[in-house]
VOPAGU-2260 file (C-alpha; in pm, 1 decimal, decimal comma):
REM VOPAGU-2260
SITE   aa  ch    i         X         Y         Z
SITE  UNK   A    0  -18565,0    5907,6   20449,5
SITE  UNK   A    1  -18589,6    6060,3   20103,4
SITE  UNK   A    2  -18939,3    6130,4   19986,2
SITE  UNK   A    3  -19070,6    5984,9   19654,9
SITE  UNK   A    4  -19307,2    6154,5   19435,4
SITE  UNK   A    5  -19530,0    5920,8   19221,5
SITE  UNK   A    6  -19624,3    6056,1   18895,1
SITE  UNK   A    7  -19926,4    5942,3   18679,0
SITE  UNK   A    8  -19663,8    5761,1   18465,8
SITE  UNK   A    9  -19551,8    5568,4   18766,3
SITE  UNK   A   10  -19910,8    5461,3   18836,0
SITE  UNK   A   11  -19946,8    5340,1   18469,4
SITE  UNK   A   12  -19631,2    5157,4   18481,5
SITE  UNK   A   13  -19746,6    4986,6   18802,3
SITE  UNK   A   14  -20026,4    4825,3   18617,0
SITE  UNK   A   15  -19842,1    4765,7   18278,5
SITE  UNK   A   16  -19961,0    4403,6   18273,9
SITE  UNK   A   17  -20302,2    4502,4   18238,8
SITE  UNK   A   18  -20282,2    4749,6   17937,1
SITE  UNK   A   19  -20418,3    4663,2   17611,0
SITE  UNK   A   20  -20196,3    4718,2   17273,2
SITE  UNK   A   21  -20346,9    5050,7   17205,3
SITE  UNK   A   22  -20241,1    5189,3   17561,3
SITE  UNK   A   23  -19921,3    5003,6   17547,4
SITE  UNK   A   24  -19840,6    5185,7   17229,6
SITE  UNK   A   25  -19931,1    5521,1   17382,9
SITE  UNK   A   26  -19714,5    5432,7   17688,5
SITE  UNK   A   27  -19409,0    5354,7   17456,6
SITE  UNK   A   28  -19459,5    5677,7   17290,1
SITE  UNK   A   29  -19474,8    5872,5   17617,2
SITE  UNK   A   30  -19167,5    5689,5   17745,9
SITE  UNK   A   31  -18974,8    5795,3   17417,5
SITE  UNK   A   32  -19087,4    6142,5   17468,2
SITE  UNK   A   33  -18961,7    6138,0   17824,1
SITE  UNK   A   34  -18628,2    5990,6   17734,2
SITE  UNK   A   35  -18577,0    6272,0   17459,9
SITE  UNK   A   36  -18667,0    6541,5   17726,9
SITE  UNK   A   37  -18428,2    6407,3   17977,3
SITE  UNK   A   38  -18137,0    6363,7   17690,1
SITE  UNK   A   39  -18194,4    6748,5   17593,7
SITE  UNK   A   40  -18162,1    6841,0   17962,8
SITE  UNK   A   41  -17856,9    6641,2   18006,1
SITE  UNK   A   42  -17721,5    6779,9   17671,5
SITE  UNK   A   43  -17751,7    7148,1   17802,7
SITE  UNK   A   44  -17519,9    7073,2   18090,5
SITE  UNK   A   45  -17187,5    7228,9   18102,0
SITE  UNK   A   46  -17042,4    6901,1   18270,6
SITE  UNK   A   47  -16982,9    6577,0   18090,0
SITE  UNK   A   48  -17230,7    6298,4   18228,8
SITE  UNK   A   49  -17133,6    5929,7   18176,3
SITE  UNK   A   50  -17276,3    5598,7   18284,7
SITE  UNK   A   51  -17022,8    5313,4   18265,4
SITE  UNK   A   52  -17026,6    4965,3   18373,2
SITE  UNK   A   53  -16768,1    4765,0   18578,4
SITE  UNK   A   54  -16573,4    4690,3   18268,8
SITE  UNK   A   55  -16553,1    5057,7   18185,2
SITE  UNK   A   56  -16781,0    5042,7   17869,3
SITE  UNK   A   57  -16967,1    5361,5   17831,5
SITE  UNK   A   58  -17360,5    5307,6   17833,0
SITE  UNK   A   59  -17441,6    5663,2   17805,6
SITE  UNK   A   60  -17255,8    6005,5   17747,6
SITE  UNK   A   61  -17420,2    6357,5   17698,9
SITE  UNK   A   62  -17299,5    6581,6   17432,0
SITE  UNK   A   63  -17044,5    6766,9   17669,8
SITE  UNK   A   64  -16874,4    6430,1   17765,0
SITE  UNK   A   65  -16852,6    6337,6   17394,4
SITE  UNK   A   66  -16701,2    6666,7   17305,8
SITE  UNK   A   67  -16457,6    6671,2   17612,1
SITE  UNK   A   68  -16356,4    6301,5   17540,3
SITE  UNK   A   69  -16334,6    6334,4   17161,4
SITE  UNK   A   70  -16587,9    6032,1   17117,5
SITE  UNK   A   71  -16785,2    5948,7   16805,3
SITE  UNK   A   72  -17150,5    5852,4   16865,2
SITE  UNK   A   73  -17119,8    5553,2   16656,7
SITE  UNK   A   74  -16806,2    5428,1   16859,4
SITE  UNK   A   75  -16937,4    5519,7   17227,4
SITE  UNK   A   76  -17013,0    5144,3   17288,7
SITE  UNK   A   77  -16659,6    5044,3   17200,8
SITE  UNK   A   78  -16502,0    5310,9   17425,2
SITE  UNK   A   79  -16358,7    5188,4   17758,0
SITE  UNK   A   80  -16337,1    5463,3   18005,5
SITE  UNK   A   81  -16056,9    5291,0   18204,3
SITE  UNK   A   82  -15814,2    5320,6   17904,6
SITE  UNK   A   83  -15879,4    5709,0   17893,1
SITE  UNK   A   84  -15829,5    5728,0   18274,5
SITE  UNK   A   85  -15617,6    5420,1   18374,0
SITE  UNK   A   86  -15595,1    5505,4   18738,3
SITE  UNK   A   87  -15972,9    5470,2   18805,6
SITE  UNK   A   88  -16005,9    5092,0   18776,6
SITE  UNK   A   89  -15791,8    4999,8   19092,2
SITE  UNK   A   90  -16023,3    5222,6   19308,4
SITE  UNK   A   91  -16337,5    5009,5   19245,6
SITE  UNK   A   92  -16279,9    4739,6   19512,7
SITE  UNK   A   93  -16525,6    4894,8   19759,2
SITE  UNK   A   94  -16886,3    4832,6   19757,3
SITE  UNK   A   95  -16986,6    5200,0   19646,0
SITE  UNK   A   96  -16669,6    5377,9   19576,6
SITE  UNK   A   97  -16671,5    5767,5   19544,1
SITE  UNK   A   98  -16387,2    5898,1   19360,1
SITE  UNK   A   99  -16276,0    6261,8   19296,8
SITE  UNK   A  100  -15962,2    6362,5   19126,0
SITE  UNK   A  101  -15816,8    6596,3   18877,8
SITE  UNK   A  102  -15704,0    6431,2   18562,5
SITE  UNK   A  103  -15518,0    6571,9   18253,8
SITE  UNK   A  104  -15608,1    6463,1   17902,5
SITE  UNK   A  105  -15403,8    6514,2   17588,3
SITE  UNK   A  106  -15669,8    6413,5   17321,3
SITE  UNK   A  107  -15871,3    6563,1   17146,5
SITE  UNK   A  108  -15681,4    6853,5   17310,5
SITE  UNK   A  109  -15494,7    6922,7   17632,3
SITE  UNK   A  110  -15745,0    6957,4   17914,0
SITE  UNK   A  111  -15748,6    6948,5   18281,0
SITE  UNK   A  112  -16065,5    6774,3   18423,1
SITE  UNK   A  113  -16210,0    6739,2   18755,7
SITE  UNK   A  114  -16360,6    6383,2   18767,3
SITE  UNK   A  115  -16626,3    6273,0   19022,8
SITE  UNK   A  116  -16748,1    5913,4   19007,6
SITE  UNK   A  117  -16992,7    5723,7   19236,0
SITE  UNK   A  118  -17092,5    5362,2   19220,5
SITE  UNK   A  119  -17425,5    5267,2   19154,6
SITE  UNK   A  120  -17642,2    4934,9   19207,2
SITE  UNK   A  121  -17955,1    4859,6   19005,1
SITE  UNK   A  122  -18176,4    4558,9   19063,8
SITE  UNK   A  123  -18284,1    4382,3   18735,2
SITE  UNK   A  124  -18555,6    4138,2   18692,1
SITE  UNK   A  125  -18581,2    3898,0   18415,2
SITE  UNK   A  126  -18837,3    3884,1   18147,0
SITE  UNK   A  127  -18986,0    3567,7   17968,6
SITE  UNK   A  128  -18763,0    3619,9   17675,6
SITE  UNK   A  129  -18437,0    3629,0   17900,1
SITE  UNK   A  130  -18456,7    3261,5   18009,1
SITE  UNK   A  131  -18168,2    3174,9   17769,7
SITE  UNK   A  132  -17941,2    3407,4   17918,6
SITE  UNK   A  133  -17657,1    3249,8   18113,5
SITE  UNK   A  134  -17373,6    3382,7   18368,3
SITE  UNK   A  135  -17141,9    3356,6   18054,4
SITE  UNK   A  136  -17359,5    3601,9   17867,4
SITE  UNK   A  137  -17352,6    3864,3   18126,6
SITE  UNK   A  138  -17201,3    4176,6   18014,0
SITE  UNK   A  139  -17240,5    4121,7   17626,1
SITE  UNK   A  140  -17438,4    4358,9   17413,6
SITE  UNK   A  141  -17789,6    4252,3   17384,3
SITE  UNK   A  142  -17886,8    4205,7   17010,3
SITE  UNK   A  143  -18231,1    4320,9   17035,6
SITE  UNK   A  144  -18103,3    4684,4   17108,4
SITE  UNK   A  145  -18030,8    4859,8   16777,7
SITE  UNK   A  146  -17867,6    5174,9   16923,5
SITE  UNK   A  147  -17485,2    5222,0   16949,7
SITE  UNK   A  148  -17424,8    5175,6   17302,9
SITE  UNK   A  149  -17385,7    4835,9   17469,4
SITE  UNK   A  150  -17691,4    4713,3   17689,3
SITE  UNK   A  151  -17628,5    4456,2   17953,4
SITE  UNK   A  152  -17857,8    4219,4   18124,3
SITE  UNK   A  153  -17813,4    4032,3   18458,2
SITE  UNK   A  154  -17869,3    3653,4   18455,0
SITE  UNK   A  155  -18179,0    3531,8   18623,4
SITE  UNK   A  156  -18440,2    3254,3   18583,9
SITE  UNK   A  157  -18810,8    3210,2   18624,3
SITE  UNK   A  158  -18874,0    3596,2   18669,9
SITE  UNK   A  159  -18693,6    3605,5   19006,8
SITE  UNK   A  160  -18470,1    3913,6   19085,6
SITE  UNK   A  161  -18122,9    3893,6   18943,6
SITE  UNK   A  162  -17803,7    3990,5   19110,2
SITE  UNK   A  163  -17750,0    4359,8   19115,4
SITE  UNK   A  164  -17567,3    4514,4   18803,7
SITE  UNK   A  165  -17282,6    4727,9   18894,7
SITE  UNK   A  166  -17265,1    5071,3   18724,3
SITE  UNK   A  167  -17074,8    5407,6   18776,5
SITE  UNK   A  168  -17202,5    5758,8   18719,6
SITE  UNK   A  169  -16922,8    5987,9   18613,7
SITE  UNK   A  170  -16909,8    6376,7   18607,4
SITE  UNK   A  171  -16662,5    6549,5   18416,2
SITE  UNK   A  172  -16597,2    6927,6   18470,3
SITE  UNK   A  173  -16339,8    7106,4   18250,6
SITE  UNK   A  174  -16128,9    7322,5   18482,2
SITE  UNK   A  175  -15867,1    7403,1   18215,4
SITE  UNK   A  176  -15920,6    7772,2   18238,4
SITE  UNK   A  177  -15963,2    7773,4   18614,0
SITE  UNK   A  178  -15623,5    7582,9   18648,0
SITE  UNK   A  179  -15441,5    7814,6   18419,7
SITE  UNK   A  180  -15564,5    8132,9   18612,1
SITE  UNK   A  181  -15473,8    7977,4   18931,3
SITE  UNK   A  182  -15133,7    7895,3   18820,0
SITE  UNK   A  183  -15094,9    8235,7   18683,6
SITE  UNK   A  184  -15207,0    8389,9   19011,9
SITE  UNK   A  185  -14951,9    8151,6   19208,2
SITE  UNK   A  186  -14686,3    8259,1   18983,9
SITE  UNK   A  187  -14771,5    8618,6   19042,9
SITE  UNK   A  188  -14792,8    8572,3   19421,9
SITE  UNK   A  189  -14449,8    8397,8   19392,7
SITE  UNK   A  190  -14290,1    8695,3   19201,1
SITE  UNK   A  191  -14455,6    8940,3   19445,4
SITE  UNK   A  192  -14302,3    8758,4   19733,5
SITE  UNK   A  193  -13970,9    8747,9   19568,9
SITE  UNK   A  194  -13983,1    9112,0   19516,1
SITE  UNK   A  195  -14077,1    9184,5   19875,7
SITE  UNK   A  196  -13785,0    8961,6   19998,6
SITE  UNK   A  197  -13552,7    9126,0   19764,0
SITE  UNK   A  198  -13642,1    9469,7   19856,0
SITE  UNK   A  199  -13632,6    9376,4   20237,4
SITE  UNK   A  200  -13297,0    9200,5   20206,4
SITE  UNK   A  201  -13156,2    9523,6   20032,3
SITE  UNK   A  202  -13293,0    9747,3   20313,6
SITE  UNK   A  203  -13150,6    9521,0   20579,0
SITE  UNK   A  204  -12817,5    9491,9   20418,6
SITE  UNK   A  205  -12788,4    9876,3   20407,4
SITE  UNK   A  206  -12736,2    9933,4   20782,3
SITE  UNK   A  207  -12470,8    9691,4   20850,1
SITE  UNK   A  208  -12296,6    9786,4   20521,5
SITE  UNK   A  209  -12297,2   10168,0   20611,7
SITE  UNK   A  210  -12150,5   10066,7   20962,7
SITE  UNK   A  211  -11881,0    9866,1   20803,2
SITE  UNK   A  212  -11782,0   10142,7   20572,5
SITE  UNK   A  213  -11769,3   10396,0   20847,8
SITE  UNK   A  214  -11554,7   10175,1   21079,6
SITE  UNK   A  215  -11319,1   10077,3   20804,9
SITE  UNK   A  216  -11256,5   10439,1   20717,0
SITE  UNK   A  217  -11181,8   10515,5   21070,9
SITE  UNK   A  218  -10922,7   10225,5   21080,7
SITE  UNK   A  219  -10770,4   10350,0   20765,4
SITE  UNK   A  220  -10738,7   10701,7   20914,1
SITE  UNK   A  221  -10585,8   10594,8   21227,1
SITE  UNK   A  222  -10350,9   10364,8   21043,6
SITE  UNK   A  223  -10247,9   10661,6   20844,3
SITE  UNK   A  224  -10152,9   10871,7   21134,8
SITE  UNK   A  225   -9762,0   10934,9   21138,8
SITE  UNK   A  226   -9766,9   10922,5   21529,4
SITE  UNK   A  227  -10028,3   10706,9   21662,9
SITE  UNK   A  228  -10179,5   10814,0   21989,7
SITE  UNK   A  229  -10197,6   10585,6   22313,0
SITE  UNK   A  230  -10559,8   10505,4   22266,9
SITE  UNK   A  231  -10511,9   10389,6   21883,9
SITE  UNK   A  232  -10475,1   10013,6   21961,8
SITE  UNK   A  233  -10784,7   10029,4   22184,2
SITE  UNK   A  234  -10978,1   10220,4   21914,8
SITE  UNK   A  235  -10876,8    9993,9   21652,7
SITE  UNK   A  236  -10975,7    9691,3   21844,4
SITE  UNK   A  237  -11325,7    9851,8   21900,1
SITE  UNK   A  238  -11361,8    9917,8   21534,5
SITE  UNK   A  239  -11253,2    9572,5   21432,0
SITE  UNK   A  240  -11499,8    9404,1   21690,5
SITE  UNK   A  241  -11788,0    9614,8   21538,0
SITE  UNK   A  242  -11682,2    9506,3   21186,0
SITE  UNK   A  243  -11698,6    9165,0   21297,5
SITE  UNK   A  244  -12043,1    9197,9   21451,1
SITE  UNK   A  245  -12172,2    9354,9   21137,7
SITE  UNK   A  246  -12041,6    9062,7   20934,4
SITE  UNK   A  247  -12215,9    8829,9   21147,6
SITE  UNK   A  248  -12532,9    9029,4   21107,0
SITE  UNK   A  249  -12493,2    9015,4   20730,3
SITE  UNK   A  250  -12442,9    8632,3   20773,3
SITE  UNK   A  251  -12761,0    8606,8   20944,3
SITE  UNK   A  252  -12956,2    8818,9   20716,8
SITE  UNK   A  253  -12842,2    8620,9   20415,4
SITE  UNK   A  254  -12895,7    8294,6   20593,7
SITE  UNK   A  255  -13259,8    8390,3   20683,4
SITE  UNK   A  256  -13316,2    8506,4   20330,6
SITE  UNK   A  257  -13207,1    8181,1   20176,7
SITE  UNK   A  258  -13399,0    7993,4   20438,2
SITE  UNK   A  259  -13725,1    8158,8   20320,6
SITE  UNK   A  260  -13631,4    8169,0   19954,3
SITE  UNK   A  261  -13514,4    7800,8   19919,3
SITE  UNK   A  262  -13685,0    7588,9   20194,9
SITE  UNK   A  263  -13564,6    7232,8   20249,4
SITE  UNK   A  264  -13827,0    6971,5   20188,1
SITE  UNK   A  265  -13923,7    6798,1   20524,9
SITE  UNK   A  266  -13780,1    6471,9   20619,9
SITE  UNK   A  267  -14101,0    6311,6   20731,0
SITE  UNK   A  268  -14112,1    6024,8   20990,8
SITE  UNK   A  269  -14346,0    5906,2   21269,1
SITE  UNK   A  270  -14334,0    6168,9   21554,5
SITE  UNK   A  271  -14505,6    6245,8   21896,2
SITE  UNK   A  272  -14544,7    6629,8   21931,5
SITE  UNK   A  273  -14506,9    6590,8   22325,6
SITE  UNK   A  274  -14150,9    6447,2   22279,6
SITE  UNK   A  275  -14029,0    6718,0   22040,3
SITE  UNK   A  276  -14183,8    6987,5   22279,9
SITE  UNK   A  277  -14018,1    6855,2   22563,2
SITE  UNK   A  278  -13677,0    6863,6   22380,2
SITE  UNK   A  279  -13728,7    7244,3   22303,0
SITE  UNK   A  280  -13859,0    7331,9   22652,0
SITE  UNK   A  281  -13572,3    7154,7   22810,4
SITE  UNK   A  282  -13321,1    7345,9   22588,4
SITE  UNK   A  283  -13489,4    7681,3   22659,1
SITE  UNK   A  284  -13524,4    7622,8   23038,8
SITE  UNK   A  285  -13261,1    7850,1   23173,9
SITE  UNK   A  286  -13361,4    8138,2   22960,9
SITE  UNK   A  287  -13735,9    8111,2   23060,8
SITE  UNK   A  288  -13626,5    8079,9   23435,1
SITE  UNK   A  289  -13394,4    8397,3   23388,3
SITE  UNK   A  290  -13686,1    8594,3   23221,1
SITE  UNK   A  291  -13911,6    8490,8   23501,2
SITE  UNK   A  292  -14161,1    8303,7   23264,6
SITE  UNK   A  293  -14362,6    8036,7   23407,5
SITE  UNK   A  294  -14457,4    7747,7   23188,0
SITE  UNK   A  295  -14774,6    7536,9   23218,5
SITE  UNK   A  296  -14804,7    7261,5   22983,4
SITE  UNK   A  297  -15108,1    7025,4   22944,6
SITE  UNK   A  298  -15003,8    6736,0   22701,5
SITE  UNK   A  299  -15224,8    6421,7   22695,5
SITE  UNK   A  300  -15040,0    6094,6   22727,1
SITE  UNK   A  301  -15213,1    5938,9   22435,0
SITE  UNK   A  302  -15164,2    6224,2   22186,9
SITE  UNK   A  303  -15203,3    6081,5   21830,4
SITE  UNK   A  304  -14889,1    6041,9   21614,4
SITE  UNK   A  305  -14806,5    6260,1   21327,5
SITE  UNK   A  306  -14580,0    6261,1   21033,6
SITE  UNK   A  307  -14299,0    6533,5   21089,8
SITE  UNK   A  308  -13952,1    6651,8   21044,2
SITE  UNK   A  309  -13826,4    6685,7   21399,2
SITE  UNK   A  310  -13579,2    6943,8   21337,8
SITE  UNK   A  311  -13808,5    7161,5   21141,6
SITE  UNK   A  312  -14075,1    7138,4   21412,8
SITE  UNK   A  313  -13814,7    7229,5   21674,5
SITE  UNK   A  314  -13756,6    7533,5   21466,2
SITE  UNK   A  315  -14119,0    7618,4   21482,8
SITE  UNK   A  316  -14154,4    7558,5   21843,7
SITE  UNK   A  317  -13834,7    7756,6   21935,9
SITE  UNK   A  318  -13953,8    8055,3   21724,3
SITE  UNK   A  319  -14288,9    8056,0   21869,9
SITE  UNK   A  320  -14159,8    8037,9   22240,4
SITE  UNK   A  321  -13903,3    8294,5   22162,7
SITE  UNK   A  322  -14164,4    8541,4   22046,0
SITE  UNK   A  323  -14381,9    8456,9   22328,3
SITE  UNK   A  324  -14085,0    8532,5   22585,3
SITE  UNK   A  325  -13986,0    8851,0   22424,5
SITE  UNK   A  326  -14347,8    8982,1   22432,8
SITE  UNK   A  327  -14343,8    8936,1   22823,3
SITE  UNK   A  328  -14093,4    9210,3   22926,7
SITE  UNK   A  329  -14159,1    9169,7   23302,6
SITE  UNK   A  330  -14220,0    8795,8   23336,3
SITE  UNK   A  331  -14541,1    8609,8   23287,4
SITE  UNK   A  332  -14688,4    8276,4   23192,4
SITE  UNK   A  333  -14661,9    8074,7   22886,8
SITE  UNK   A  334  -14949,0    7810,3   22861,6
SITE  UNK   A  335  -14918,3    7520,2   22605,0
SITE  UNK   A  336  -15194,8    7286,5   22551,1
SITE  UNK   A  337  -15236,7    6985,7   22321,8
SITE  UNK   A  338  -15556,1    6794,0   22205,1
SITE  UNK   A  339  -15651,4    6577,9   21914,4
SITE  UNK   A  340  -15961,0    6465,0   21724,3
SITE  UNK   A  341  -16043,9    6219,8   21443,0
SITE  UNK   A  342  -15851,7    6426,2   21197,3
SITE  UNK   A  343  -15602,7    6653,5   21342,0
SITE  UNK   A  344  -15379,2    6701,9   21632,2
SITE  UNK   A  345  -15362,4    7067,8   21768,9
SITE  UNK   A  346  -15089,9    7261,6   21971,5
SITE  UNK   A  347  -15167,5    7585,5   22150,0
SITE  UNK   A  348  -14907,7    7856,4   22272,8
SITE  UNK   A  349  -15070,2    8115,9   22476,7
SITE  UNK   A  350  -14874,3    8406,1   22648,6
SITE  UNK   A  351  -14951,4    8681,0   22863,0
SITE  UNK   A  352  -14750,1    8939,7   22689,5
SITE  UNK   A  353  -14813,9    9270,7   22527,6
SITE  UNK   A  354  -15012,9    9138,5   22232,6
SITE  UNK   A  355  -15037,0    9247,2   21885,8
SITE  UNK   A  356  -15203,8    9544,7   21748,7
SITE  UNK   A  357  -15488,2    9454,2   21511,2
SITE  UNK   A  358  -15309,8    9638,6   21227,0
SITE  UNK   A  359  -15010,4    9427,3   21253,7
SITE  UNK   A  360  -15211,9    9115,9   21283,6
SITE  UNK   A  361  -15280,6    9096,0   20897,2
SITE  UNK   A  362  -14905,5    9155,8   20827,1
SITE  UNK   A  363  -14771,5    8891,8   21055,6
SITE  UNK   A  364  -14657,5    8660,9   20761,6
SITE  UNK   A  365  -14535,6    8916,8   20552,8
SITE  UNK   A  366  -14153,6    8910,1   20494,7
SITE  UNK   A  367  -13944,7    9161,6   20678,9
SITE  UNK   A  368  -14242,2    9280,9   20859,9
SITE  UNK   A  369  -14162,3    9287,3   21235,0
SITE  UNK   A  370  -14264,8    9445,6   21551,6
SITE  UNK   A  371  -13953,4    9373,5   21755,8
SITE  UNK   A  372  -13627,2    9592,7   21760,5
SITE  UNK   A  373  -13357,8    9415,7   21576,2
SITE  UNK   A  374  -13601,4    9147,3   21419,7
SITE  UNK   A  375  -13562,2    9037,4   21072,8
SITE  UNK   A  376  -13936,2    8972,8   21007,0
SITE  UNK   A  377  -13888,6    8616,1   20856,3
SITE  UNK   A  378  -13956,9    8402,0   21151,9
SITE  UNK   A  379  -14327,3    8371,4   21121,0
SITE  UNK   A  380  -14314,6    8324,7   20737,8
SITE  UNK   A  381  -14063,1    8040,9   20794,8
SITE  UNK   A  382  -14294,2    7896,6   21056,2
SITE  UNK   A  383  -14585,6    7910,4   20806,6
SITE  UNK   A  384  -14391,5    7761,6   20531,6
SITE  UNK   A  385  -14289,7    7455,2   20765,2
SITE  UNK   A  386  -14645,8    7409,0   20862,8
SITE  UNK   A  387  -14770,4    7396,1   20514,9
SITE  UNK   A  388  -14487,5    7160,1   20414,8
SITE  UNK   A  389  -14637,3    6938,3   20686,0
SITE  UNK   A  390  -14987,4    6957,1   20567,9
SITE  UNK   A  391  -15091,7    7162,5   20856,8
SITE  UNK   A  392  -15190,9    7513,1   20934,2
SITE  UNK   A  393  -15102,9    7798,2   21167,4
SITE  UNK   A  394  -15358,5    8057,6   21329,9
SITE  UNK   A  395  -15293,5    8362,0   21559,1
SITE  UNK   A  396  -15535,1    8548,3   21788,0
SITE  UNK   A  397  -15406,4    8833,4   21992,1
SITE  UNK   A  398  -15541,1    9125,6   22194,3
SITE  UNK   A  399  -15320,2    9416,3   22293,4
SITE  UNK   A  400  -15217,1    9414,6   22680,6
SITE  UNK   A  401  -15391,8    9093,9   22717,4
SITE  UNK   A  402  -15176,9    8825,1   22521,6
SITE  UNK   A  403  -15159,9    8590,6   22218,4
SITE  UNK   A  404  -15262,9    8248,2   22129,1
SITE  UNK   A  405  -15095,4    8067,1   21838,6
SITE  UNK   A  406  -15249,3    7736,9   21720,6
SITE  UNK   A  407  -15078,0    7476,2   21534,8
SITE  UNK   A  408  -15303,2    7220,5   21342,5
SITE  UNK   A  409  -15123,2    6896,5   21206,8
SITE  UNK   A  410  -15297,8    6612,6   21023,3
SITE  UNK   A  411  -15284,3    6280,7   21207,1
SITE  UNK   A  412  -15062,0    6008,6   21070,5
SITE  UNK   A  413  -15363,7    5779,1   20981,2
SITE  UNK   A  414  -15548,2    6076,1   20827,1
SITE  UNK   A  415  -15264,3    6228,6   20629,7
SITE  UNK   A  416  -15369,1    6311,6   20277,1
SITE  UNK   A  417  -15146,4    6581,8   20106,2
SITE  UNK   A  418  -14905,1    6849,5   20164,3
SITE  UNK   A  419  -15057,1    7213,9   20122,7
SITE  UNK   A  420  -14848,2    7420,2   19853,3
């Protein structure tokens, strides 16, 4: 339970009916000073603070909110917040809504704001002078107030508690500079990734191109000989076969490069991880048996559904199982476990392979970084990209000569919020 500190002002207000005119005047002056103090405090805040009613009329705005929204003091009571931020009103159906979102305003200047709104309830009791207020009058400005903001009173009769008045506290934070800095940083990282990819693909293309050049020169020399030897046809066939292999290798490098550079957006549909995993394990069954890899899978029957692109998740599982298999040179064990909680579904792949050096762990998702002979270094980068496109995450723990555990985290279908960029 929250604690309440009662001040001397609270005690005075508690016996306001017993005060004489002089003490009432002193109390009014004191309340006016308190009000000015709190307004001064709110006006020093860097965030905009608003109090609005259920119709969106602004009852209070501090100086930062006035500046951010381009309001004029004399017209604040005529301003309706829902017109400035149209998407807010449909979210007010719950009893005490809490809304947080980023919005963009174009007036008085282009700004990006983070808006936080929480619903309030305030019990209001009537006074003897309010007997003439009817339900039809609710929400209309009280003519007894001479300030520019609209004041609203709830209907009541005979001094009994009235119905609660619905209001909303709104906090506006200007994040224009932060958003611009974030977008610049993202653009820098994107360009840096492109530079890494371009440098990597240039390096990867070098070896097969050199091999092609050498064997094409050998073919040219043999064809120019006036009297071919008996082994010329076989040598030509070997050189041509090597050229074909190098062309396939070039095609694989370019395909992986394009997959990393221009990822296809996922075609999301309701899916069960256990079904997708079963298809991949069945496809890789013979390779796992030939390499003497024992598979132990613990998948609950009632695993929560997720939204996924089956083909892309098959690519993720295939890459992770392939990495695990290649790390276990003399056979081993692949353990797969699944579990879920109120928010996520988790899938863990654990192997008993050689493990990963700590220095290499931090570089795993960098393009063209590989610890495997003949690896292209884009596999885990593509896996990470697919997981992010599904709103999920990937984590890797490893210890040399012990093994590696890869954890995939997916949002549940009924808890899905947004994709991660």
